[in-house]
N, C-alpha and C positions, 0 to 999 in steps of 0.2 A: 761702495758695495752694499753698505747698510741702508742707504737712503731709501731705496724702494720699499724696503720693509718698514722703515719708519713712517713713510707716507701712508702706507696701507693701514698701519695701526692708527694713524691720526685721522684717516677718513672714516673709519668704521663707526665712531660715535656720532658722526654727522650724516650718516646714510639714512636718516629717518627713524621712525619708531621701530624698536625691536619687534619683529613679528610675534615673539613670545609674549611681549607686553600686550599686544592686541588680542592674542588668544586668551590671555588671562582676563583682560577687560571684558571680552565678549562673554566669557563664562559667568562673570559676576552680573552682567546686565541681561542675561538670557532668560529672564523671568524668574518665577519662584523656584526655589530649590526643591527638587523632587522629594527630598526628605521632609520638607515642610508639608507637602501634600499628603505624605504618609501619616504625619502627625495629626493632620486635620481629618483624616478618614475616620469613619465610625469604628470604634474599638469595642471588643467584647469585654465589658466590665463585670464579668461574673464574680470575680473576687470581691469587688466593691459591694455588689448586691448581697453576697453571702455575709460579708462583715456587717453591713448595715441591717440586714434582716435579723441576724442574731441580736444585734444591739436593740433593735425595735422590739423584738419578742421579749427580751430580758427587761427592758424598761417598762413595757406595757403590762407584763404578766407577773412581775415581782416588785417588791418594795425595796430591794437591795440596790443601792446606787451603782451606776455603771456608765460608760461612755455613751453619749447620744449618737444616733445615726447621723451621718453627714448628709444624707438625702433620704426622702421617703417617696417612692414611686411604686408602680405596679410590680416591678421585679423584686423590690425590697419587701413589699407586702406579701408576695408569693412565698418568699423564703421564710418570713416571720410566721405565717400561718401554717405552712406545711411542716416547718421544723420546730414548732412551739414545744412539742412534747420532749424533744431532745434537749432543748435549751433549758427547760426547768427540771430535767431529770436529776442533775446533781443536788438540787434543792430538795426535791421530794425524797430522794434516797437518804439525805441527811436527816430529814424529819422522821422517816420510817426507822432509821437506825437508832435515833434517840428514843422512839417509842419502844423498840425492842430492848434497849438498855433499861428502860423503866420497868418492863416486865421482869427482866432478870433481877432487878432490885426489889421485887416483891409487889410492885404496883399492880392491882387487878387489871386484867386485860382490857376490860371495857373502859376503865378510867384511862389507861394508856392510849387506847384508841381515840378517846375524846381529846386528850392532851395533844396527840399527834395532829389531829385535824385542826385543833386550835392553833398550834404552832405554824402549820402550813398556811392557815388563813391570815395570820399576822404577817407572815413572810410574803404574802401575795396581795396585801391590802384588802383581802376578802373581796377581790374584784368580781369573782364569779358568783359569790353569794349575793352580791348586789344585783347582778343580772338575773339570777334565779328568782329572787323575790319580786323584782319588777315585772318579769315575764309572767309569773304566776298571777300577780295582781291584774296585769293588763288583759291577759287571755282569759283569766277566770272571772273577770268583771261581767262578761256577757254583753258588753257594750259594742257599738259599731266600731269599725276599724279605726277611724280617726280618733275617736274618744279613747279607745284602748291604747293607742300610741301616746296620747296625751297623758294618760294615767302612768304609763311606763316612764315617760320623760320626767314627771314630777319627782320620782325617786322616793316617795313616802311609802313605807312598808305598811300595807293593809293586812287584813285578816288572812287572805289567801296566801300572801307572801310569807307571813309569819308562820303559818301552819306548814307550808312547804319547806321552809328553812329547817324547822324542828325535825320534821320527818326525814328529809333527805340527809341532813348532817348527822342526825342521831343514828340512822341506819348505817351510814358510812363509818361512823365511829365504832359501832358494835362489830361490824364485819371486819374492819381493820384490826380491831383487838384480837379477833380470832386468828387472823393471819400472823400477827406478831408472836403468837405462842408456838408457831410451827418452826421446825428447823429451817433456818435461812429464809423464813417467811417474810422477814423485813425487806429482802431484796425484791420479792414479788409485789409486796405492798407498795414499795416506793415506785416500782415500774408502773403499777396500776394507777397510782395517783398522777403520775406524769402522763400516762397514755390517755387519760381523760381528755387531754388537750388535743388529741387527734380529732376530736369533734370540731375543733376550729377549722381544720382543713375541710371537713365535710360541710360546715356551714358556709364556708367561703368558696365552695366549688363553683365552677364556671357557669352552671345552669341555675344557680340560686340568686334571685334578685335581692336588692335592698328594699326595705319597707318604706324608707323615706329618703329624702335627698340630702341629708346631712348626718353627722355623727360617725362613729366608728364603723357601723354596719355598712354605710354607703362607701366608706373608704376601702373596706376590705372585700366587699361583695364581688364574687366572680374572680377573685385573685388567683385561685388555685385551679389549674386545668385538670381535667379528669385523669389524664395519664399520671400526673404528679400525685394526685390523691391515691391512686392505685399503688404507686411505688412507695409512698409513705406508709400505707397500711401493710404492704408486703415486708418492708424493713422492720416495722414494729412486730409483726408476727414472728419473723425469724429471731429477733432479739428476745421476745417473750418465751419462745420455745427453748432457746439456749439457756436463759436464766432459770427456767423451770427445771431443766435437766440438771444443771449445776446445783441448784438448790436441793434436788433429790439426792445428791451425793452426800449431803449432810444428814439425811434422814427423810422419812416420809413427809413430804410437804404437799406438792401438787403434781399429779401425773402430767406427762408431756402434752397430753391433749387438753389440759386445763386452760392453757393460755389461748388457744384457738377458740375454745368455748367462751372464755371471758371476753375476747375481742368481738365475738359474734353478739353476745348479749349486750355488751356496752354499745356496740354499733346500732343495735335495734332500739335501745333506749334513746339514743341521740336522734335517730331517724324519726322516731315517734314524736319527739318534741318538735323537730324541724317541720314535719308535715303539718302538725297542728298550728305552728307559727305561720306557715305559708297560707293555710286556710283562713286564719283569723286576721293576720296582719298583712299578707301579701308579699312577705319577704322577711329578711333578717334585720336585726338591729344589734348594737353592741350588747344589749341586755340578753337578747336571744342567744348570742354566742356563749355568754356565761352560763345560761341555763343548759345549753347543749353539753358543756364541759361537765357540769355537775351530774347530769343525767347519765352520761357515759361513764363517769367515775363510779357511780352507784352500781351500774350494770356490771362493770368489771369486777368490783369487789364482791358483789353478790355471787357471780359465777365462780370465782376463785374459792370462796367459802363453801360453796356447794360441792366442790370436788374434794 
């Protein structure tokens, strides 16, 4: 009675490969796993670009050690130049707050302004001062384009560069000292020092060419599209108006329209330097970018002091 059942059980293992085994084997041999194709597909690495852009801006614009970017490409350069003012904002606010404390301790406002500018210069390796001096020497030399670029590349500070450094930084220090005496003026001062870096986005706008085929200018030229430049300025404008209103709560500091005026005057100062650089050099260099920053910063501080 049990034999047929036993025979059936004995024959099943010898009936050939189990169809399920064939199915499993075919799945393994059916070509690449679709998940592998998904992994190989282009991915939006926006997070990586933001991270490396911040790292690039911090490492380039400050002397404070930080992690190096894992890569440097067009997307990373775009973030670094457009967001430079935000990246250095904590540093500039710290310097301005220190200057305000000095004023509270009885240090004359002008001296506090000079010390604040000096502290920021040390914290940024005076990178923009170098660019300002070299640009003044090159453009002010009156030489042909190639010779002017050669003068800028040498890095020696000539009479034009020296005079420009004294005038620009001296004016910045005096204007900054005035802001430090106002209620919560240190916040506007710190924002102004950071917002001068908006000029980097202007200098690296998509329609601005590089003056030569090497150096920082060539690497960053055209990195910031026009729409991003507009967004960057709009965000800064909103932040500046908000800071001005909040500072006004502590006492008469700057009217709400003071920041839009400052942004306008700072922008005009940077545009003036950029236009002159395009006329004389045919484009931007790393030195020109530094000059744009210092010109914009001077315009911002001047407008805020006028209000």
